[in-house]
Short mmCIF file of the C-alpha atoms (twelve columns), coordinates in Angstrom:
data_MODEL
# 
_entry.id   MODEL 
# 
loop_
_atom_site.group_PDB 
_atom_site.id 
_atom_site.type_symbol 
_atom_site.label_atom_id 
_atom_site.label_alt_id 
_atom_site.label_comp_id 
_atom_site.label_asym_id 
_atom_site.label_seq_id 
_atom_site.Cartn_x 
_atom_site.Cartn_y 
_atom_site.Cartn_z 
_atom_site.pdbx_PDB_model_num 
ATOM 1   C CA . MET A 1   -278.625 -50.974 224.813 1 
ATOM 2   C CA . ARG A 2   -275.528 -53.028 225.465 1 
ATOM 3   C CA . TYR A 3   -274.824 -56.362 223.801 1 
ATOM 4   C CA . PHE A 4   -272.225 -59.031 224.472 1 
ATOM 5   C CA . LEU A 5   -270.699 -60.814 221.498 1 
ATOM 6   C CA . GLU A 6   -269.175 -64.277 221.976 1 
ATOM 7   C CA . PHE A 7   -266.736 -65.282 219.245 1 
ATOM 8   C CA . SER A 8   -263.559 -67.192 218.424 1 
ATOM 9   C CA . TYR A 9   -260.649 -66.618 216.078 1 
ATOM 10  C CA . ASN A 10  -257.486 -68.083 214.673 1 
ATOM 11  C CA . GLY A 11  -254.849 -65.469 215.413 1 
ATOM 12  C CA . LYS A 12  -252.364 -66.451 212.693 1 
ATOM 13  C CA . ASN A 13  -253.249 -63.568 210.365 1 
ATOM 14  C CA . TYR A 14  -253.752 -60.883 213.022 1 
ATOM 15  C CA . HIS A 15  -251.604 -58.509 215.035 1 
ATOM 16  C CA . GLY A 16  -253.487 -59.437 218.167 1 
ATOM 17  C CA . TRP A 17  -256.870 -58.287 219.427 1 
ATOM 18  C CA . GLN A 18  -256.408 -54.561 219.985 1 
ATOM 19  C CA . ILE A 19  -256.413 -52.075 217.098 1 
ATOM 20  C CA . GLN A 20  -252.886 -51.162 215.978 1 
ATOM 21  C CA . PRO A 21  -251.682 -48.349 213.675 1 
ATOM 22  C CA . ASN A 22  -249.820 -50.809 211.415 1 
ATOM 23  C CA . GLY A 23  -251.407 -54.234 211.156 1 
ATOM 24  C CA . ILE A 24  -254.801 -55.906 210.912 1 
ATOM 25  C CA . THR A 25  -256.377 -56.868 214.250 1 
ATOM 26  C CA . VAL A 26  -259.444 -58.822 215.321 1 
ATOM 27  C CA . GLN A 27  -260.998 -55.775 216.971 1 
ATOM 28  C CA . GLU A 28  -260.674 -53.848 213.710 1 
ATOM 29  C CA . MET A 29  -262.393 -56.615 211.742 1 
ATOM 30  C CA . LEU A 30  -265.304 -56.822 214.185 1 
ATOM 31  C CA . GLU A 31  -265.807 -53.067 214.300 1 
ATOM 32  C CA . LYS A 32  -265.791 -52.822 210.510 1 
ATOM 33  C CA . ALA A 33  -268.319 -55.648 210.184 1 
ATOM 34  C CA . LEU A 34  -270.677 -54.276 212.831 1 
ATOM 35  C CA . SER A 35  -270.419 -50.705 211.528 1 
ATOM 36  C CA . THR A 36  -271.180 -51.827 207.980 1 
ATOM 37  C CA . LEU A 37  -274.131 -54.028 208.943 1 
ATOM 38  C CA . LEU A 38  -275.670 -51.549 211.429 1 
ATOM 39  C CA . ARG A 39  -274.847 -48.538 209.224 1 
ATOM 40  C CA . LYS A 40  -273.274 -46.531 212.041 1 
ATOM 41  C CA . GLU A 41  -269.898 -46.403 213.742 1 
ATOM 42  C CA . ILE A 42  -269.642 -49.194 216.299 1 
ATOM 43  C CA . LYS A 43  -266.824 -49.502 218.820 1 
ATOM 44  C CA . VAL A 44  -266.263 -52.777 220.662 1 
ATOM 45  C CA . ILE A 45  -264.489 -53.421 223.966 1 
ATOM 46  C CA . GLY A 46  -262.963 -56.850 224.460 1 
ATOM 47  C CA . ALA A 47  -262.539 -59.062 227.502 1 
ATOM 48  C CA . GLY A 48  -258.783 -58.621 227.244 1 
ATOM 49  C CA . ARG A 49  -255.873 -58.347 224.868 1 
ATOM 50  C CA . THR A 50  -254.262 -61.197 222.999 1 
ATOM 51  C CA . ASP A 51  -250.891 -60.681 221.338 1 
ATOM 52  C CA . THR A 52  -249.966 -61.177 217.694 1 
ATOM 53  C CA . GLY A 53  -250.562 -64.783 216.637 1 
ATOM 54  C CA . VAL A 54  -252.458 -65.835 219.776 1 
ATOM 55  C CA . HIS A 55  -255.775 -67.663 219.249 1 
ATOM 56  C CA . ALA A 56  -259.086 -67.523 221.096 1 
ATOM 57  C CA . LYS A 57  -261.572 -70.371 221.336 1 
ATOM 58  C CA . GLN A 58  -263.846 -68.162 223.422 1 
ATOM 59  C CA . MET A 59  -263.653 -64.373 223.533 1 
ATOM 60  C CA . TYR A 60  -266.172 -61.685 224.372 1 
ATOM 61  C CA . ALA A 61  -266.641 -58.081 223.351 1 
ATOM 62  C CA . HIS A 62  -269.420 -55.586 224.062 1 
ATOM 63  C CA . PHE A 63  -270.896 -52.701 222.114 1 
ATOM 64  C CA . ASP A 64  -273.728 -50.182 222.502 1 
ATOM 65  C CA . VAL A 65  -276.601 -49.352 220.145 1 
ATOM 66  C CA . ASP A 66  -279.697 -47.171 220.437 1 
ATOM 67  C CA . GLU A 67  -282.220 -49.736 219.280 1 
ATOM 68  C CA . SER A 68  -283.091 -53.363 219.966 1 
ATOM 69  C CA . LEU A 69  -281.391 -55.852 217.626 1 
ATOM 70  C CA . ASP A 70  -282.584 -59.068 216.039 1 
ATOM 71  C CA . VAL A 71  -279.659 -61.009 217.443 1 
ATOM 72  C CA . LEU A 72  -280.151 -64.167 215.384 1 
ATOM 73  C CA . VAL A 73  -280.275 -62.249 212.114 1 
ATOM 74  C CA . LEU A 74  -277.269 -60.094 213.031 1 
ATOM 75  C CA . GLN A 75  -275.244 -63.120 214.138 1 
ATOM 76  C CA . LYS A 76  -275.896 -64.835 210.819 1 
ATOM 77  C CA . LYS A 77  -274.977 -61.716 208.846 1 
ATOM 78  C CA . LEU A 78  -271.776 -61.246 210.856 1 
ATOM 79  C CA . ASN A 79  -270.630 -64.779 210.122 1 
ATOM 80  C CA . SER A 80  -271.278 -64.202 206.421 1 
ATOM 81  C CA . PHE A 81  -269.438 -60.887 206.475 1 
ATOM 82  C CA . LEU A 82  -266.424 -61.783 208.627 1 
ATOM 83  C CA . PRO A 83  -263.430 -63.744 207.269 1 
ATOM 84  C CA . ALA A 84  -263.244 -67.496 207.764 1 
ATOM 85  C CA . ASP A 85  -260.848 -67.215 210.711 1 
ATOM 86  C CA . ILE A 86  -263.320 -65.284 212.913 1 
ATOM 87  C CA . ALA A 87  -266.618 -66.876 213.995 1 
ATOM 88  C CA . VAL A 88  -269.477 -65.419 216.065 1 
ATOM 89  C CA . HIS A 89  -271.136 -67.933 218.389 1 
ATOM 90  C CA . ASP A 90  -273.590 -65.843 220.382 1 
ATOM 91  C CA . LEU A 91  -275.010 -62.335 220.699 1 
ATOM 92  C CA . PHE A 92  -277.101 -61.317 223.693 1 
ATOM 93  C CA . LEU A 93  -278.477 -58.320 225.560 1 
ATOM 94  C CA . VAL A 94  -276.872 -57.498 228.914 1 
ATOM 95  C CA . ASP A 95  -277.255 -54.974 231.707 1 
ATOM 96  C CA . ASP A 96  -276.332 -51.438 230.620 1 
ATOM 97  C CA . GLU A 97  -273.345 -51.387 232.996 1 
ATOM 98  C CA . ALA A 98  -272.018 -54.864 232.122 1 
ATOM 99  C CA . HIS A 99  -268.407 -54.843 230.931 1 
ATOM 100 C CA . THR A 100 -266.615 -57.664 229.124 1 
ATOM 101 C CA . ARG A 101 -263.250 -56.839 230.677 1 
ATOM 102 C CA . PHE A 102 -264.045 -55.677 234.200 1 
ATOM 103 C CA . ASP A 103 -266.879 -58.123 234.922 1 
ATOM 104 C CA . ALA A 104 -264.970 -61.257 233.910 1 
ATOM 105 C CA . ILE A 105 -264.319 -63.354 237.021 1 
ATOM 106 C CA . GLU A 106 -262.161 -66.088 235.445 1 
ATOM 107 C CA . ARG A 107 -260.096 -66.635 232.339 1 
ATOM 108 C CA . THR A 108 -258.614 -69.910 231.150 1 
ATOM 109 C CA . TYR A 109 -255.732 -70.350 228.726 1 
ATOM 110 C CA . GLU A 110 -254.216 -73.408 227.096 1 
ATOM 111 C CA . TYR A 111 -250.748 -73.765 225.627 1 
ATOM 112 C CA . TRP A 112 -250.199 -76.543 223.076 1 
ATOM 113 C CA . ILE A 113 -246.915 -78.355 222.499 1 
ATOM 114 C CA . THR A 114 -246.138 -81.184 220.108 1 
ATOM 115 C CA . ALA A 115 -242.985 -83.290 220.113 1 
ATOM 116 C CA . ARG A 116 -243.601 -84.629 216.628 1 
ATOM 117 C CA . LYS A 117 -243.540 -82.671 213.386 1 
ATOM 118 C CA . ASN A 118 -247.121 -82.404 212.169 1 
ATOM 119 C CA . PRO A 119 -248.083 -80.167 209.208 1 
ATOM 120 C CA . PHE A 120 -251.593 -79.768 210.636 1 
ATOM 121 C CA . LEU A 121 -250.206 -78.370 213.880 1 
ATOM 122 C CA . THR A 122 -247.507 -76.155 212.365 1 
ATOM 123 C CA . TYR A 123 -249.395 -72.954 213.192 1 
ATOM 124 C CA . ALA A 124 -251.437 -74.428 216.026 1 
ATOM 125 C CA . ALA A 125 -248.847 -75.818 218.448 1 
ATOM 126 C CA . TYR A 126 -245.234 -75.257 219.474 1 
ATOM 127 C CA . TYR A 127 -243.030 -77.971 217.958 1 
ATOM 128 C CA . LEU A 128 -240.474 -78.803 220.661 1 
ATOM 129 C CA . LYS A 129 -237.946 -81.576 220.119 1 
ATOM 130 C CA . TYR A 130 -237.221 -82.381 223.762 1 
ATOM 131 C CA . ASP A 131 -238.017 -85.223 226.139 1 
ATOM 132 C CA . LEU A 132 -239.824 -83.480 228.991 1 
ATOM 133 C CA . ASP A 133 -240.308 -84.520 232.610 1 
ATOM 134 C CA . VAL A 134 -244.022 -83.723 232.753 1 
ATOM 135 C CA . GLU A 135 -244.322 -84.924 236.358 1 
ATOM 136 C CA . ALA A 136 -241.698 -82.385 237.452 1 
ATOM 137 C CA . MET A 137 -243.437 -79.677 235.419 1 
ATOM 138 C CA . ASN A 138 -246.758 -80.411 237.124 1 
ATOM 139 C CA . ASP A 139 -245.083 -80.407 240.536 1 
ATOM 140 C CA . ALA A 140 -243.519 -76.995 239.825 1 
ATOM 141 C CA . ALA A 141 -246.827 -75.651 238.465 1 
ATOM 142 C CA . LYS A 142 -248.365 -76.161 241.932 1 
ATOM 143 C CA . LEU A 143 -246.203 -73.285 243.160 1 
ATOM 144 C CA . LEU A 144 -248.494 -70.918 241.280 1 
ATOM 145 C CA . PHE A 145 -251.162 -71.568 243.930 1 
ATOM 146 C CA . GLU A 146 -248.830 -70.404 246.704 1 
ATOM 147 C CA . PHE A 147 -248.201 -66.908 245.333 1 
ATOM 148 C CA . LYS A 148 -250.208 -63.862 244.267 1 
ATOM 149 C CA . ASP A 149 -247.513 -61.529 242.916 1 
ATOM 150 C CA . PHE A 150 -246.374 -62.651 239.457 1 
ATOM 151 C CA . GLN A 151 -244.287 -59.679 238.391 1 
ATOM 152 C CA . CYS A 152 -241.531 -62.077 237.316 1 
ATOM 153 C CA . PHE A 153 -243.801 -63.355 234.521 1 
ATOM 154 C CA . SER A 154 -245.048 -59.941 233.386 1 
ATOM 155 C CA . LYS A 155 -243.888 -58.109 230.296 1 
ATOM 156 C CA . SER A 156 -241.501 -55.324 231.298 1 
ATOM 157 C CA . ASN A 157 -242.658 -51.682 231.349 1 
ATOM 158 C CA . THR A 158 -246.310 -52.692 231.549 1 
ATOM 159 C CA . ASP A 159 -248.646 -50.028 232.906 1 
ATOM 160 C CA . VAL A 160 -250.534 -52.004 235.560 1 
ATOM 161 C CA . LYS A 161 -251.556 -51.057 239.093 1 
ATOM 162 C CA . THR A 162 -250.894 -54.500 240.538 1 
ATOM 163 C CA . TYR A 163 -249.096 -57.702 239.608 1 
ATOM 164 C CA . PHE A 164 -251.421 -59.764 241.809 1 
ATOM 165 C CA . CYS A 165 -253.344 -62.652 240.227 1 
ATOM 166 C CA . ASP A 166 -255.284 -65.490 241.813 1 
ATOM 167 C CA . VAL A 167 -254.316 -68.690 239.983 1 
ATOM 168 C CA . LYS A 168 -257.006 -71.358 240.441 1 
ATOM 169 C CA . GLU A 169 -255.725 -74.227 238.281 1 
ATOM 170 C CA . ALA A 170 -252.470 -75.007 236.490 1 
ATOM 171 C CA . TYR A 171 -251.556 -78.395 235.061 1 
ATOM 172 C CA . TRP A 172 -250.016 -80.272 232.131 1 
ATOM 173 C CA . LYS A 173 -251.869 -83.109 230.414 1 
ATOM 174 C CA . TYR A 174 -251.480 -85.094 227.204 1 
ATOM 175 C CA . ASP A 175 -254.263 -84.790 224.636 1 
ATOM 176 C CA . GLY A 176 -253.358 -87.281 221.937 1 
ATOM 177 C CA . GLU A 177 -249.997 -86.204 220.576 1 
ATOM 178 C CA . LYS A 178 -250.316 -82.725 222.102 1 
ATOM 179 C CA . LEU A 179 -249.030 -81.778 225.536 1 
ATOM 180 C CA . VAL A 180 -251.382 -79.107 226.864 1 
ATOM 181 C CA . PHE A 181 -250.833 -76.680 229.727 1 
ATOM 182 C CA . THR A 182 -254.083 -75.340 231.214 1 
ATOM 183 C CA . VAL A 183 -254.123 -72.354 233.567 1 
ATOM 184 C CA . THR A 184 -257.056 -70.455 235.079 1 
ATOM 185 C CA . ALA A 185 -256.937 -67.211 237.054 1 
ATOM 186 C CA . ASP A 186 -259.069 -64.192 237.828 1 
ATOM 187 C CA . ARG A 187 -256.753 -62.094 235.642 1 
ATOM 188 C CA . PHE A 188 -253.493 -62.388 233.708 1 
ATOM 189 C CA . LEU A 189 -250.598 -60.018 233.136 1 
ATOM 190 C CA . ARG A 190 -249.184 -59.208 229.711 1 
ATOM 191 C CA . ASN A 191 -247.144 -62.175 228.458 1 
ATOM 192 C CA . MET A 192 -247.748 -64.051 231.739 1 
ATOM 193 C CA . VAL A 193 -248.832 -67.428 230.368 1 
ATOM 194 C CA . ARG A 194 -246.067 -67.630 227.772 1 
ATOM 195 C CA . ALA A 195 -243.460 -66.764 230.429 1 
ATOM 196 C CA . ILE A 196 -244.867 -69.357 232.849 1 
ATOM 197 C CA . VAL A 197 -244.768 -72.014 230.138 1 
ATOM 198 C CA . GLY A 198 -241.199 -71.103 229.201 1 
ATOM 199 C CA . THR A 199 -240.141 -71.397 232.845 1 
ATOM 200 C CA . LEU A 200 -241.904 -74.736 233.394 1 
ATOM 201 C CA . LEU A 201 -240.356 -76.100 230.202 1 
ATOM 202 C CA . ASP A 202 -236.941 -75.342 231.723 1 
ATOM 203 C CA . VAL A 203 -238.008 -77.575 234.617 1 
ATOM 204 C CA . GLY A 204 -239.087 -80.287 232.174 1 
ATOM 205 C CA . LYS A 205 -235.717 -80.101 230.406 1 
ATOM 206 C CA . GLY A 206 -233.881 -80.449 233.706 1 
ATOM 207 C CA . LYS A 207 -232.320 -76.981 233.479 1 
ATOM 208 C CA . ILE A 208 -233.895 -75.707 236.706 1 
ATOM 209 C CA . SER A 209 -235.630 -77.220 239.740 1 
ATOM 210 C CA . LYS A 210 -238.902 -76.548 241.521 1 
ATOM 211 C CA . ASP A 211 -236.939 -74.616 244.154 1 
ATOM 212 C CA . ASP A 212 -235.475 -72.464 241.379 1 
ATOM 213 C CA . VAL A 213 -238.989 -71.623 240.179 1 
ATOM 214 C CA . LYS A 214 -239.916 -70.562 243.707 1 
ATOM 215 C CA . LYS A 215 -236.883 -68.267 243.835 1 
ATOM 216 C CA . ILE A 216 -237.796 -66.825 240.414 1 
ATOM 217 C CA . ILE A 217 -241.313 -65.935 241.584 1 
ATOM 218 C CA . GLU A 218 -239.979 -64.433 244.816 1 
ATOM 219 C CA . SER A 219 -237.449 -62.344 242.871 1 
ATOM 220 C CA . LYS A 220 -240.187 -60.466 240.961 1 
ATOM 221 C CA . ASN A 221 -237.581 -60.158 238.208 1 
ATOM 222 C CA . ARG A 222 -238.647 -60.974 234.632 1 
ATOM 223 C CA . SER A 223 -235.068 -61.564 233.509 1 
ATOM 224 C CA . LYS A 224 -234.739 -64.519 235.892 1 
ATOM 225 C CA . ALA A 225 -237.775 -66.376 234.457 1 
ATOM 226 C CA . GLY A 226 -237.776 -68.499 231.304 1 
ATOM 227 C CA . VAL A 227 -238.141 -67.208 227.776 1 
ATOM 228 C CA . SER A 228 -241.565 -66.436 226.341 1 
ATOM 229 C CA . VAL A 229 -242.668 -69.369 224.221 1 
ATOM 230 C CA . PRO A 230 -244.034 -68.683 220.691 1 
ATOM 231 C CA . ALA A 231 -247.471 -67.054 220.490 1 
ATOM 232 C CA . HIS A 232 -249.026 -69.534 218.037 1 
ATOM 233 C CA . GLY A 233 -249.339 -72.251 220.714 1 
ATOM 234 C CA . LEU A 234 -251.432 -70.072 223.043 1 
ATOM 235 C CA . TYR A 235 -255.243 -70.161 223.235 1 
ATOM 236 C CA . LEU A 236 -257.720 -68.205 225.307 1 
ATOM 237 C CA . VAL A 237 -260.285 -70.950 225.831 1 
ATOM 238 C CA . LYS A 238 -262.785 -69.633 228.370 1 
ATOM 239 C CA . VAL A 239 -263.972 -66.382 229.926 1 
ATOM 240 C CA . LYS A 240 -266.410 -66.656 232.824 1 
ATOM 241 C CA . TYR A 241 -268.943 -64.033 233.934 1 
ATOM 242 C CA . PRO A 242 -271.475 -63.830 236.757 1 
ATOM 243 C CA . SER A 243 -275.013 -64.708 235.666 1 
ATOM 244 C CA . SER A 244 -276.229 -61.312 236.893 1 
ATOM 245 C CA . ILE A 245 -274.862 -59.471 233.818 1 
ATOM 246 C CA . THR A 246 -277.690 -60.596 231.513 1 
ATOM 247 C CA . LYS A 247 -281.040 -58.876 231.296 1 
# 
């Protein structure tokens, strides 16, 4: 039987999602908790990879077991067993072939920026002491709808078959003192969101124009795009699946 696990985590103390040889990861913590509670080795497969320090408000992973589970009891035990910075929100039975990574049809990320020093946002948002032209940044963000190939925003030497992504929304908006960039696509490349944000911030600072961003995307050259902004301001906030995956 295959189960989907919906959870969230603060990435500050983790070396990303995927298990690493040197460093604690979220995947490792979940597998240890499930294996201990179910008294057998459990391997989980996540909806994607988040880098060191990146957070997730909504993430999914799936795992297989031989017997039916009392999902409410297991969810409660997991939340008691896991550290305070990982929380399980749902656990449900799915079709045997359902896959958290390959069946996801949309993913949404947010990137948080604050222009004012705030001790409660130190590890939650990127503190940037610049006056930004948000209107110009939003205008440049619309270019993401005109292209499919985003190799210029991909981490170099990444083993992927295609750099094509279908971006469905991309905009900047103030949320109190935070400036938040929201972007939704069917898939994302390694480091893509942080590179997009870094490039759009260059627009907001007046360093480059919208036309420059267009040329950067057309170049397919990572070195021409902006720097990758710090990981601690990035959040995976939503993963969407077709309703047909559940039993």
